[in-house]
C-alpha distance (Angstrom), angle and dihedral (degrees) to the residues before:
residue distance angle dihedral
M1 . . .
P2 3.84 . .
Q3 3.80 95.5 .
S4 3.80 116.4 105.9
A5 3.78 139.3 147.4
D6 3.80 88.5 -98.2
T7 3.80 96.6 45.3
V8 3.80 114.5 37.6
L9 3.78 112.8 177.1
D10 3.78 127.6 -161.4
H11 3.79 113.4 -120.1
A12 3.82 93.0 -102.3
P13 3.84 97.7 62.4
L14 3.82 91.0 30.4
F15 3.81 94.1 64.4
R16 3.80 90.7 50.0
Q17 3.78 90.9 65.7
P18 3.86 117.1 109.3
E19 3.80 94.4 -111.9
Y20 3.78 92.8 56.4
K21 3.79 93.8 43.1
E22 3.78 89.3 55.7
M23 3.80 92.0 46.0
L24 3.80 92.7 51.7
A25 3.80 92.3 46.0
N26 3.80 90.4 53.3
K27 3.79 91.1 47.3
K28 3.79 90.9 53.9
K29 3.81 91.8 48.5
M30 3.82 96.0 46.8
F31 3.80 105.2 33.6
E32 3.81 108.8 22.3
C33 3.82 99.1 64.9
G34 3.81 92.5 -103.1
V35 3.80 94.4 -103.8
P36 3.82 109.1 -179.2
D37 3.81 115.7 -104.6
A38 3.79 90.9 -123.9
Q39 3.81 91.0 57.8
V40 3.81 91.3 48.7
A41 3.82 90.1 50.2
E42 3.80 91.2 48.6
Q43 3.78 92.1 53.1
G44 3.78 90.1 45.2
E45 3.79 90.4 57.0
F46 3.80 90.7 48.0
T47 3.82 90.2 57.5
K48 3.82 88.5 62.0
T49 3.81 94.3 60.6
W50 3.80 133.0 96.7
E51 3.81 89.0 -119.0
Y52 3.79 91.4 60.1
R53 3.80 90.7 42.5
E54 3.80 91.0 60.5
K55 3.79 91.3 49.0
N56 3.80 90.5 46.7
L57 3.81 94.9 50.0
A58 3.81 90.6 47.9
R59 3.82 96.0 57.3
E60 3.80 116.4 113.1
A61 3.82 109.0 167.6
L62 3.81 99.7 58.5
V63 3.80 136.7 55.9
V64 3.82 119.1 -161.5
N65 3.81 118.2 -164.6
P66 3.82 100.2 -23.5
A67 3.79 116.8 -154.4
K68 3.80 93.1 -126.7
A69 3.81 142.8 67.7
C70 3.81 131.9 -140.8
Q71 3.79 130.2 -81.1
P72 3.84 100.1 -101.0
L73 3.82 91.4 58.5
G74 3.80 88.7 60.5
A75 3.79 90.5 46.9
V76 3.81 92.1 52.6
F77 3.80 90.4 49.9
A78 3.81 91.4 48.2
A79 3.83 92.7 51.6
A80 3.82 90.4 52.2
G81 3.80 89.0 66.6
F82 3.81 94.7 67.6
E83 3.80 130.1 80.1
K84 3.84 115.0 -83.3
T85 3.78 91.9 -22.5
M86 3.79 122.1 160.4
S87 3.78 116.3 -155.5
F88 3.83 110.4 -133.3
V89 3.79 114.0 -166.3
H90 3.79 114.9 -162.9
G91 3.79 101.4 -142.5
S92 3.77 143.0 58.2
Q93 3.80 126.8 -24.2
G94 3.81 92.4 -122.4
C95 3.79 93.5 60.1
V96 3.79 92.9 50.2
A97 3.80 91.2 47.8
Y98 3.80 87.2 59.3
Y99 3.81 93.3 53.2
R100 3.79 92.8 47.5
S101 3.79 94.4 46.5
H102 3.80 93.9 44.9
L103 3.80 92.8 54.4
S104 3.82 94.1 38.9
R105 3.79 93.0 51.8
H106 3.78 91.4 51.9
F107 3.81 99.9 43.3
K108 3.83 96.2 31.4
E109 3.81 86.2 -132.9
P110 3.83 132.7 108.4
C111 3.78 113.1 -92.4
S112 3.79 112.8 -153.5
A113 3.79 119.6 -150.5
V114 3.79 132.8 140.4
S115 3.78 133.1 -147.4
S116 3.80 133.6 -143.9
S117 3.84 85.0 -135.3
M118 3.78 97.0 -132.8
T119 3.81 114.1 -169.8
E120 3.80 135.8 175.0
D121 3.81 95.8 -63.2
A122 3.79 91.8 52.4
A123 3.80 89.6 49.4
V124 3.81 88.3 58.8
F125 3.81 102.9 35.9
G126 3.81 101.1 26.1
G127 3.77 131.7 -101.1
L128 3.83 101.6 -96.0
N129 3.80 94.4 116.8
N130 3.79 90.3 47.7
M131 3.81 89.4 53.8
V132 3.81 93.4 48.0
D133 3.80 93.9 49.4
G134 3.79 94.7 37.2
L135 3.80 96.0 53.6
A136 3.81 90.5 46.7
N137 3.80 91.8 52.3
T138 3.79 93.2 44.6
Y139 3.78 93.0 50.9
S140 3.80 95.4 46.7
L141 3.80 99.6 39.0
Y142 3.79 104.0 39.7
G143 3.80 104.7 28.2
P144 3.80 98.0 -140.7
K145 3.78 124.6 178.5
M146 3.81 90.2 -142.8
V147 3.81 136.3 11.2
A148 3.82 116.8 -148.7
V149 3.80 112.7 -157.4
S150 3.80 124.4 -153.8
T151 3.82 133.3 162.8
T152 3.79 143.0 -124.4
C153 3.80 130.0 -146.8
M154 3.80 94.3 -84.7
A155 3.79 95.7 57.4
E156 3.81 92.1 44.5
V157 3.79 96.2 48.1
I158 3.81 92.3 54.3
G159 3.80 91.5 42.3
D160 3.80 103.4 -121.0
D161 3.82 110.7 -172.9
L162 3.80 106.8 -133.8
H163 3.80 95.5 -168.7
S164 3.80 94.2 55.9
F165 3.82 93.6 38.2
I166 3.81 92.1 53.9
Q167 3.80 92.0 47.1
T168 3.80 90.7 48.9
A169 3.80 89.7 50.6
K170 3.80 89.6 52.5
D171 3.80 91.2 47.9
K172 3.79 88.8 53.3
G173 3.81 91.2 51.2
S174 3.82 99.6 -108.5
V175 3.80 88.9 134.0
P176 3.82 131.2 -1.7
Q177 3.79 116.3 -82.4
G178 3.80 91.9 -114.7
F179 3.80 95.2 47.4
D180 3.82 114.2 119.2
V181 3.81 113.4 -112.1
P182 3.82 108.2 161.5
F183 3.78 116.1 -179.3
A184 3.79 144.5 -167.8
H185 3.76 132.8 -166.5
T186 3.81 105.3 -125.7
P187 3.83 110.1 175.6
A188 3.78 107.8 -166.6
F189 3.81 93.9 -151.3
V190 3.83 93.7 70.0
G191 3.78 131.9 47.3
S192 3.78 121.2 -5.2
H193 3.79 142.5 -100.0
V194 3.81 91.6 -66.1
D195 3.82 89.7 59.9
G196 3.80 90.3 48.3
Y197 3.79 89.2 51.9
D198 3.80 90.7 50.0
N199 3.81 93.4 47.8
M200 3.81 93.1 48.5
V201 3.82 96.2 47.7
K202 3.81 89.9 47.1
G203 3.82 89.6 48.0
I204 3.80 91.7 53.2
L205 3.80 93.8 47.3
E206 3.79 91.9 45.5
H207 3.80 90.4 51.3
F208 3.80 91.6 57.7
W209 3.79 101.3 30.2
K210 3.82 104.1 39.3
D211 3.80 97.5 92.2
A212 3.82 98.3 20.6
A213 3.79 123.7 111.5
R214 3.79 114.0 -128.2
E215 3.80 121.0 -128.9
P216 3.82 104.4 -171.6
G217 3.78 114.6 -126.1
A218 3.80 139.3 168.4
S219 3.80 101.2 -101.2
I220 3.81 123.0 111.8
N221 3.79 124.8 -137.8
I222 3.79 116.6 -146.5
I223 3.81 123.8 -165.5
P224 3.82 111.2 -163.3
G225 3.82 97.4 -164.0
F226 3.80 128.3 -142.1
D227 3.79 102.8 -34.3
G228 3.78 129.3 164.9
F229 3.81 88.3 -163.1
C230 3.82 93.3 54.8
V231 3.81 92.5 122.3
G232 3.79 93.5 64.4
N233 3.81 97.8 25.7
N234 3.81 99.0 50.9
R235 3.79 91.9 47.5
E236 3.79 91.4 49.3
L237 3.81 90.1 48.1
K238 3.81 91.7 51.5
R239 3.81 90.9 47.9
L240 3.81 91.2 55.1
L241 3.80 93.2 45.4
D242 3.81 91.5 48.7
L243 3.81 90.4 50.7
M244 3.81 88.1 54.1
G245 3.82 92.5 47.2
V246 3.82 92.7 -125.2
D247 3.81 122.0 165.5
Y248 3.80 102.8 -132.0
T249 3.79 146.5 153.6
I250 3.79 122.8 -148.6
L251 3.79 104.9 -143.9
G252 3.78 101.4 -147.3
D253 3.81 111.4 8.1
A254 3.80 110.0 -177.8
S255 3.82 95.9 165.5
D256 3.82 95.4 108.0
Q257 3.80 95.5 36.1
F258 3.79 90.4 61.1
D259 3.80 96.6 39.5
T260 3.80 108.4 49.0
P261 3.82 118.7 163.1
A262 3.81 126.0 -113.8
D263 3.81 98.9 -122.9
G264 3.80 102.0 130.2
E265 3.81 95.8 -87.4
F266 3.81 122.7 104.1
R267 3.78 112.1 -140.9
M268 3.77 114.7 -163.1
Y269 3.80 86.3 177.2
D270 3.77 126.8 28.2
G271 3.77 132.7 167.7
G272 3.77 118.6 -27.0
T273 3.79 130.6 142.9
K274 3.80 110.0 -55.4
I275 3.78 115.8 -112.8
E276 3.79 91.4 -127.3
D277 3.81 89.4 54.5
V278 3.80 90.8 51.4
K279 3.80 89.8 53.4
A280 3.80 91.9 48.1
A281 3.81 92.3 46.9
I282 3.81 90.6 82.4
N283 3.80 86.3 75.4
A284 3.82 93.8 58.1
K285 3.75 120.1 123.8
A286 3.80 91.7 -131.9
T287 3.78 143.8 -0.9
L288 3.79 117.5 -140.7
S289 3.78 126.4 -167.0
L290 3.78 120.0 -153.7
Q291 3.82 90.9 -159.6
T292 3.79 115.4 43.6
W293 3.79 98.4 -166.9
N294 3.83 91.5 49.6
T295 3.78 96.6 56.7
R296 3.80 113.8 32.2
K297 3.83 96.5 125.5
T298 3.80 92.7 41.7
L299 3.80 93.1 52.2
D300 3.80 91.2 47.9
Y301 3.79 88.5 52.9
A302 3.84 92.3 49.2
A303 3.80 89.6 49.7
S304 3.81 90.2 51.2
K305 3.81 87.5 59.3
G306 3.80 91.6 58.0
Q307 3.79 99.2 -98.7
E308 3.78 125.4 136.0
T309 3.80 111.3 -115.6
A310 3.77 136.1 -161.6
S311 3.79 133.5 167.6
F312 3.78 137.9 -157.7
H313 3.78 138.6 -169.9
Y314 3.81 108.5 -112.8
P315 3.85 103.4 -56.4
M316 3.81 100.3 -119.2
G317 3.79 124.5 143.6
V318 3.78 133.3 13.9
R319 3.79 106.2 -57.2
A320 3.79 96.0 36.3
T321 3.81 91.4 52.2
D322 3.81 90.6 44.3
E323 3.79 91.2 55.6
L324 3.79 94.3 48.3
L325 3.81 95.7 47.7
M326 3.80 93.7 44.7
K327 3.80 90.7 51.2
I328 3.80 91.8 49.4
S329 3.80 90.3 45.9
A330 3.80 91.3 52.9
L331 3.80 94.2 46.7
A332 3.80 95.9 44.6
G333 3.79 96.9 37.3
K334 3.80 89.4 -128.2
P335 3.81 123.9 133.8
I336 3.79 121.1 -126.5
P337 3.82 104.0 -109.0
E338 3.77 125.6 -125.0
A339 3.80 92.0 -111.9
I340 3.82 90.8 63.6
R341 3.79 91.9 43.6
M342 3.80 88.5 55.3
E343 3.81 90.6 51.7
R344 3.78 88.9 54.7
G345 3.78 91.3 51.1
R346 3.78 91.7 50.6
L347 3.80 91.4 53.1
V348 3.81 91.1 49.4
D349 3.82 89.5 48.6
A350 3.81 91.7 50.6
M351 3.81 91.1 50.0
A352 3.80 90.2 50.4
D353 3.82 91.5 48.8
S354 3.81 90.6 56.0
Q355 3.78 100.3 33.6
S356 3.81 95.1 109.7
W357 3.80 91.4 58.9
L358 3.82 95.6 47.8
H359 3.80 104.3 37.1
G360 3.79 110.5 111.4
K361 3.80 96.1 7.1
K362 3.79 111.9 146.9
Y363 3.82 122.7 -136.1
A364 3.79 141.1 -168.9
I365 3.81 111.3 -154.5
Y366 3.81 127.4 -170.9
G367 3.80 137.3 170.3
D368 3.78 137.7 78.2
P369 3.82 116.5 -5.6
D370 3.82 96.9 -107.9
F371 3.80 93.1 47.0
V372 3.80 93.3 49.2
Q373 3.80 90.5 48.6
A374 3.81 92.8 49.4
M375 3.79 94.9 43.7
A376 3.81 93.0 49.4
R377 3.79 89.7 50.3
F378 3.80 91.8 49.1
V379 3.81 96.2 50.4
M380 3.80 89.5 49.4
E381 3.81 87.9 55.4
T382 3.81 87.2 59.0
G383 3.81 93.0 48.8
G384 3.79 93.6 -100.6
E385 3.80 127.1 136.9
P386 3.83 120.2 -128.8
I387 3.80 97.9 -149.3
H388 3.82 98.3 173.1
C389 3.83 121.7 30.3
L390 3.80 111.4 -179.0
A391 3.80 131.8 178.5
T392 3.79 118.4 168.8
N393 3.81 88.7 -162.5
G394 3.78 93.2 42.9
T395 3.80 116.5 121.6
K396 3.79 131.1 -143.7
Q397 3.81 87.9 -101.9
W398 3.81 90.1 53.2
G399 3.79 89.5 50.7
E400 3.80 91.6 52.8
E401 3.80 92.6 48.3
M402 3.80 90.5 48.4
R403 3.78 91.4 49.9
A404 3.81 91.7 52.5
M405 3.82 91.7 49.7
L406 3.81 93.1 48.2
D407 3.80 93.8 45.9
A408 3.81 89.7 55.1
S409 3.83 90.8 66.7
P410 3.80 129.8 57.1
F411 3.81 86.8 -136.6
G412 3.81 91.2 61.7
R413 3.80 99.5 50.5
D414 3.82 94.5 99.3
A415 3.81 94.9 41.2
K416 3.78 122.1 119.5
V417 3.79 123.0 -155.3
W418 3.79 118.2 -144.7
A419 3.80 111.7 -167.5
G420 3.79 115.3 -177.0
K421 3.81 95.2 9.9
D422 3.81 125.5 127.5
L423 3.81 137.5 -141.5
W424 3.80 93.7 -89.5
H425 3.79 87.1 59.1
L426 3.79 88.2 49.4
R427 3.81 90.0 53.7
S428 3.80 89.7 60.5
L429 3.79 91.1 47.1
L430 3.80 92.4 51.8
F431 3.81 92.9 50.6
T432 3.80 94.9 47.2
E433 3.82 99.6 35.5
P434 3.83 105.7 24.7
V435 3.80 122.9 -158.8
D436 3.79 135.3 -165.0
M437 3.79 97.5 -118.2
L438 3.80 142.0 16.9
I439 3.82 118.5 -146.6
G440 3.79 121.5 -166.6
N441 3.81 139.5 78.8
S442 3.80 137.4 -42.9
Y443 3.80 93.7 -76.4
G444 3.80 87.6 72.2
K445 3.80 91.2 71.4
Y446 3.81 89.3 87.5
L447 3.79 89.9 53.4
E448 3.81 88.4 49.0
R449 3.80 91.6 52.8
D450 3.79 94.0 43.4
T451 3.80 100.3 43.6
G452 3.80 101.5 24.4
T453 3.82 91.9 -123.3
P454 3.83 111.9 145.4
L455 3.82 111.7 -117.2
L456 3.79 126.4 -141.8
R457 3.82 113.5 -165.4
L458 3.80 109.5 -144.4
T459 3.79 106.8 141.2
F460 3.80 141.9 49.5
P461 2.95 127.4 -36.1
V462 3.80 108.6 37.8
F463 3.81 105.3 166.7
D464 3.80 103.8 153.2
R465 3.81 98.8 50.9
H466 3.79 126.9 55.1
H467 3.81 134.6 -128.1
H468 3.80 99.8 -2.4
H469 3.81 89.1 127.2
R470 3.81 91.6 62.0
F471 3.80 91.7 71.3
P472 3.82 124.2 68.3
L473 3.77 128.5 -110.9
W474 3.81 93.3 -178.7
G475 3.77 127.1 86.6
Y476 3.78 127.9 14.3
Q477 3.79 92.5 -57.0
G478 3.78 90.3 50.8
G479 3.80 90.0 48.4
L480 3.80 88.9 54.9
R481 3.79 89.9 52.7
V482 3.82 92.1 50.4
L483 3.80 91.0 46.7
T484 3.80 90.7 52.2
A485 3.81 92.3 48.0
I486 3.81 91.6 52.4
L487 3.79 91.9 47.7
D488 3.80 92.4 48.4
K489 3.81 89.4 54.4
V490 3.82 91.2 48.4
F491 3.82 92.3 50.3
D492 3.82 93.4 43.5
K493 3.79 88.9 54.9
L494 3.79 90.6 47.9
D495 3.81 90.4 51.4
D496 3.81 90.9 49.9
D497 3.80 90.5 50.9
T498 3.83 93.4 49.7
I499 3.77 101.2 42.0
L500 3.82 100.6 117.2
P501 3.84 113.6 79.6
G502 3.77 111.5 -133.3
E503 3.81 93.3 9.2
T504 3.80 108.5 56.0
D505 3.81 99.0 -1.1
Y506 3.78 116.3 60.0
S507 3.79 100.3 149.7
F508 3.82 102.9 45.5
D509 3.79 84.7 -139.6
L510 3.79 114.6 -156.8
T511 3.80 100.6 157.7
R512 3.77 120.7 61.9
């Protein structure tokens, strides 16, 4: 084998070495049924046809590469947005390793979460002992200010009662009686990570607000929602609110937790909404959600406490940012300052400068419901056409709302909305109704390779590119960043298509 202490190869060049080529060829011959290459190629071509597309879209009993994750992942992300909070997942170690690795690979930061380490015996007799021991270990080893408990499939299938388990653990001295242990049931076999986020944020607010008396004030609560770009987006949001002089509380701010500095100090916890601010947030005048489909239960709960509520769909682009800022201005009684108005004008100017390159471009967009809705709206602002809009965790109601938004613009008339479909469905759509660009997450790279559709990574998770999450997509500044990313992809494709002097490149174009 070519690996040695002197010559260490990355896996990509390593598997091109003769020894590995031979090993893989033998594996195919012995263990993969030995189907002839010509037959594989023939079937591959069939999967690009309209006939296969209809069969693919009709399937009901199989999901292939869904553009979503499970509830507990969203709960772990939600807990990371609160001061010195350790996420405690009642379930197996393997499940929790997935949540930690998924978030760590995206943010390039450690993601702390613990497990109650349920195994076969707990699956039969219940996980009470695991909860008692697990909370005791978490409290003594990691020194959290709060432990947020969620669940995996195993705990939900056997019906473990988190409320009674946590109280029993307190009675046995695992944590002090007054220690904050909010919880949420997050069964992974229903819903998705956005539902887990919603359940966890609601669970935390309910823990602090349930028996509290509300004294109405003027502050505004803002819930960002599950957002892989929270580092850049939350900071941009706070900058705009500070410019307006608004009194606000971000309920779940993970921007510092997933962007700790390298200064010689390890921070298991960093930033996050202070516990005292969460308690005081019951007195807010209103609670706003920046992602409607992420926070439906939480907003209902805030409304039940007498607060005004409003929700948005990922405030990206001109009109979406306008609506958010005008709503905040009306609620807070604060004018939108000239500095922000100038930012808006600069974004509009940039869109006008580049309009000729973007008008009529066709897009396929996939991801969480709020992101897809916002992205489709943004590309229509540039004169683009969102031909395929797909959200595996999109509901029938989401599909209807999307359809109404698309029908309101001439650029949305040819759009199709695909609620509940997965990325294998999207593959068929791209082969039969091609587009100019694919917008989503890193999992789209296989669609890019297969269909030749350029991919722009703008939503969670982004594993194979670094540091995108540090820059905002929200607000006018975020809109400028998204605009630039789209244009770069358009021009890169143009360069690739005109790379041969005298054959595909006759103008040697440098200025565009």
